NUKOLDREN-429485 format. One record per residue (C-alpha): residue number from 0; residue in one letter; z, x, y. Coordinates in nm, 4 decimals, padded with zeros to 6 digits. Layout:
N
+-----+------+----------+----------+----------+
:  nr : rest :       c3 :       c1 :       c2 :
+-----+------+----------+----------+----------+
: NUM :    a :        Z :        X :        Y :
...
+-----+------+----------+----------+----------+
***
This chain:
141
+-----+------+----------+----------+----------+
:  nr : rest :       c3 :       c1 :       c2 :
+-----+------+----------+----------+----------+
:   0 :    m : -00.0031 :  00.0325 :  00.0125 :
:   1 :    g : -00.0159 :  00.3059 :  00.2127 :
:   2 :    s :  00.0828 :  00.2986 :  00.5394 :
:   3 :    m :  00.1502 : -00.0806 :  00.5574 :
:   4 :    g :  00.4939 : -00.1880 :  00.7332 :
:   5 :    a :  00.7309 : -00.4267 :  00.4954 :
:   6 :    a :  00.6343 : -00.7298 :  00.6555 :
:   7 :    d :  00.2630 : -00.6716 :  00.6167 :
:   8 :    i :  00.3356 : -00.5861 :  00.1999 :
:   9 :    v :  00.5134 : -00.8839 :  00.1884 :
:  10 :    t :  00.2213 : -01.1021 :  00.3570 :
:  11 :    a : -00.0388 : -00.9400 :  00.1294 :
:  12 :    y :  00.2143 : -00.9990 : -00.1800 :
:  13 :    l :  00.1973 : -01.3747 : -00.1127 :
:  14 :    d : -00.1611 : -01.3864 : -00.0458 :
:  15 :    a : -00.2571 : -01.2005 : -00.3743 :
:  16 :    l :  00.0060 : -01.4743 : -00.5621 :
:  17 :    g : -00.2053 : -01.7415 : -00.4261 :
:  18 :    g : -00.4887 : -01.5920 : -00.5750 :
:  19 :    d : -00.6076 : -01.5939 : -00.9384 :
:  20 :    d : -00.5645 : -01.2068 : -00.9958 :
:  21 :    p : -00.2410 : -01.1255 : -01.2101 :
:  22 :    d : -00.3110 : -00.7214 : -01.1679 :
:  23 :    a : -00.3500 : -00.7831 : -00.7761 :
:  24 :    v :  00.0070 : -00.9117 : -00.7507 :
:  25 :    a :  00.1580 : -00.6874 : -01.0325 :
:  26 :    a :  00.0255 : -00.4013 : -00.8184 :
:  27 :    f :  00.2645 : -00.4744 : -00.5121 :
:  28 :    v :  00.5748 : -00.4552 : -00.7348 :
:  29 :    a :  00.7756 : -00.1432 : -00.8208 :
:  30 :    a :  00.8035 : -00.0733 : -01.2475 :
:  31 :    d :  01.1867 : -00.1855 : -01.1860 :
:  32 :    f :  01.0945 : -00.5021 : -01.0199 :
:  33 :    a :  01.3877 : -00.7270 : -00.9903 :
:  34 :    n :  01.2558 : -01.0913 : -00.9771 :
:  35 :    e :  01.5527 : -01.3305 : -00.9290 :
:  36 :    h :  01.5491 : -01.7475 : -00.8920 :
:  37 :    f :  01.8317 : -01.9076 : -00.6883 :
:  38 :    s :  01.6561 : -02.2259 : -00.7798 :
:  39 :    t :  01.7315 : -02.4458 : -01.0799 :
:  40 :    l :  01.3880 : -02.4294 : -01.2255 :
:  41 :    g :  01.3420 : -02.0611 : -01.1685 :
:  42 :    s :  01.3601 : -01.8184 : -01.4293 :
:  43 :    n :  01.4417 : -01.4335 : -01.3666 :
:  44 :    s :  01.2945 : -01.1340 : -01.5098 :
:  45 :    v :  01.3500 : -00.7377 : -01.4762 :
:  46 :    g :  01.0266 : -00.5257 : -01.4560 :
:  47 :    r :  00.6716 : -00.4987 : -01.3536 :
:  48 :    d :  00.5259 : -00.5561 : -01.7167 :
:  49 :    e :  00.7481 : -00.8986 : -01.8025 :
:  50 :    y :  00.6326 : -01.0098 : -01.4420 :
:  51 :    r :  00.2896 : -00.9577 : -01.5314 :
:  52 :    r :  00.3303 : -01.1119 : -01.8478 :
:  53 :    r :  00.4674 : -01.4284 : -01.6901 :
:  54 :    l :  00.1927 : -01.4372 : -01.4376 :
:  55 :    p : -00.1111 : -01.6059 : -01.5829 :
:  56 :    g :  00.1111 : -01.8976 : -01.6938 :
:  57 :    f :  00.2507 : -01.9694 : -01.3628 :
:  58 :    m : -00.0855 : -01.9233 : -01.2177 :
:  59 :    e : -00.2423 : -02.1913 : -01.4701 :
:  60 :    a :  00.0597 : -02.4109 : -01.4132 :
:  61 :    f :  00.0313 : -02.4145 : -01.0271 :
:  62 :    a : -00.3710 : -02.4259 : -00.9219 :
:  63 :    g : -00.4871 : -02.3716 : -00.6203 :
:  64 :    r : -00.1723 : -02.2387 : -00.5185 :
:  65 :    h : -00.1131 : -02.1214 : -00.1507 :
:  66 :    y :  00.1673 : -01.9769 :  00.0409 :
:  67 :    e :  00.1595 : -02.0847 :  00.4073 :
:  68 :    i :  00.3966 : -01.8396 :  00.5576 :
:  69 :    d :  00.6212 : -02.0396 :  00.8134 :
:  70 :    a :  00.8244 : -01.6992 :  00.9360 :
:  71 :    v :  00.9204 : -01.3267 :  00.8627 :
:  72 :    v :  01.1936 : -01.1445 :  00.9137 :
:  73 :    e :  01.2279 : -00.7855 :  00.8868 :
:  74 :    q :  01.5648 : -00.5920 :  00.8573 :
:  75 :    a :  01.5789 : -00.1676 :  00.7741 :
:  76 :    i :  01.8330 : -00.0938 :  00.5139 :
:  77 :    d :  01.9481 :  00.2570 :  00.4180 :
:  78 :    d :  01.6942 :  00.3265 :  00.1426 :
:  79 :    g :  01.4015 :  00.0482 :  00.2782 :
:  80 :    t :  01.3685 : -00.2646 :  00.4215 :
:  81 :    q :  01.4318 : -00.6174 :  00.3387 :
:  82 :    v :  01.2062 : -00.9021 :  00.4520 :
:  83 :    v :  01.2874 : -01.2848 :  00.4505 :
:  84 :    a :  00.9883 : -01.4996 :  00.4371 :
:  85 :    r :  01.0242 : -01.8769 :  00.4884 :
:  86 :    y :  00.7083 : -02.0546 :  00.3202 :
:  87 :    r :  00.5320 : -02.3600 :  00.1876 :
:  88 :    l :  00.3711 : -02.3263 : -00.1474 :
:  89 :    t :  00.0856 : -02.6119 : -00.1878 :
:  90 :    a : -00.1037 : -02.6500 : -00.5390 :
:  91 :    t : -00.1828 : -02.8758 : -00.8144 :
:  92 :    c :  00.0441 : -02.9070 : -01.1109 :
:  93 :    d : -00.0332 : -03.1147 : -01.3738 :
:  94 :    g : -00.3076 : -03.3091 : -01.1675 :
:  95 :    v : -00.0386 : -03.3502 : -00.8656 :
:  96 :    d : -00.0727 : -03.2148 : -00.5588 :
:  97 :    i :  00.2581 : -03.0584 : -00.4161 :
:  98 :    d :  00.3884 : -02.9172 : -00.1337 :
:  99 :    v :  00.7379 : -02.7564 : -00.1630 :
: 100 :    p :  00.9265 : -02.5358 :  00.0867 :
: 101 :    g :  01.1093 : -02.2052 : -00.0005 :
: 102 :    m :  01.2139 : -01.8479 :  00.1247 :
: 103 :    m :  01.2055 : -01.5098 : -00.0499 :
: 104 :    w :  01.4434 : -01.2380 :  00.0232 :
: 105 :    l :  01.2532 : -00.9191 : -00.0589 :
: 106 :    t :  01.3237 : -00.5485 : -00.0662 :
: 107 :    v :  01.0520 : -00.3343 :  00.0150 :
: 108 :    r :  01.1316 :  00.0433 : -00.0956 :
: 109 :    h :  00.8246 :  00.3171 : -00.0839 :
: 110 :    g :  00.5857 :  00.0937 : -00.0251 :
: 111 :    e :  00.6521 : -00.1412 : -00.3231 :
: 112 :    i :  00.8402 : -00.4413 : -00.3519 :
: 113 :    s :  01.1900 : -00.3539 : -00.5706 :
: 114 :    r :  01.3295 : -00.6968 : -00.5739 :
: 115 :    r :  01.2611 : -01.0415 : -00.4786 :
: 116 :    i :  01.4870 : -01.3556 : -00.4571 :
: 117 :    d :  01.3303 : -01.6865 : -00.4640 :
: 118 :    c :  01.4649 : -01.9848 : -00.3426 :
: 119 :    w :  01.2385 : -02.3254 : -00.3438 :
: 120 :    d :  01.3422 : -02.6758 : -00.3496 :
: 121 :    s :  01.3581 : -02.7674 : -00.6966 :
: 122 :    l :  01.4068 : -03.1606 : -00.5889 :
: 123 :    t :  01.1078 : -03.1890 : -00.4017 :
: 124 :    f :  00.9616 : -03.0266 : -00.6728 :
: 125 :    l :  01.0470 : -03.2617 : -00.9280 :
: 126 :    d :  01.0311 : -03.5835 : -00.6718 :
: 127 :    q :  00.6627 : -03.4915 : -00.5940 :
: 128 :    t :  00.5663 : -03.4102 : -00.9857 :
: 129 :    g :  00.7573 : -03.7108 : -01.1233 :
: 130 :    l :  00.8844 : -03.4547 : -01.4039 :
: 131 :    d :  01.2547 : -03.4123 : -01.5197 :
: 132 :    q :  01.4315 : -03.0785 : -01.6052 :
: 133 :    t :  01.4213 : -03.1163 : -01.9656 :
: 134 :    g :  01.0598 : -03.0866 : -01.9921 :
: 135 :    l :  00.9744 : -02.8250 : -01.7777 :
: 136 :    d :  00.9079 : -02.4483 : -01.9229 :
: 137 :    q :  01.0862 : -02.2326 : -01.7252 :
: 138 :    t :  00.8784 : -01.9041 : -01.7509 :
: 139 :    g :  00.7178 : -01.8576 : -01.4079 :
: 140 :    p :  00.7596 : -01.6000 : -01.1612 :
+-----+------+----------+----------+----------+
***
């Protein structure tokens, strides 16, 4: 990611996450990437390889997804930068259009995302899709 600033890396990562190339998304994260979900329906993972393995299923489940960034805040820390991005995820899930708000708190070190905490509105998702918690595969990124 060269000379990109941390906020630029996060913005480019979210753009890639809206695409259909799992390798392009995984290229933004560190080998020991920690992916944490604070949402009831999310599931955590550790490592770029495991994250990459999960991406195709997420991309298939949320077709045409787009992350619209509402705000980005950047703060330097001892060995990197923390970036908080408030977003709206739009996509089609099981034939239903969704529009779900969320926030990601990402740590960028040495030009790579080393940690992501994602907190999105699970109740809004369930209301929009008509799904219940018991019928969901919780393997998405």
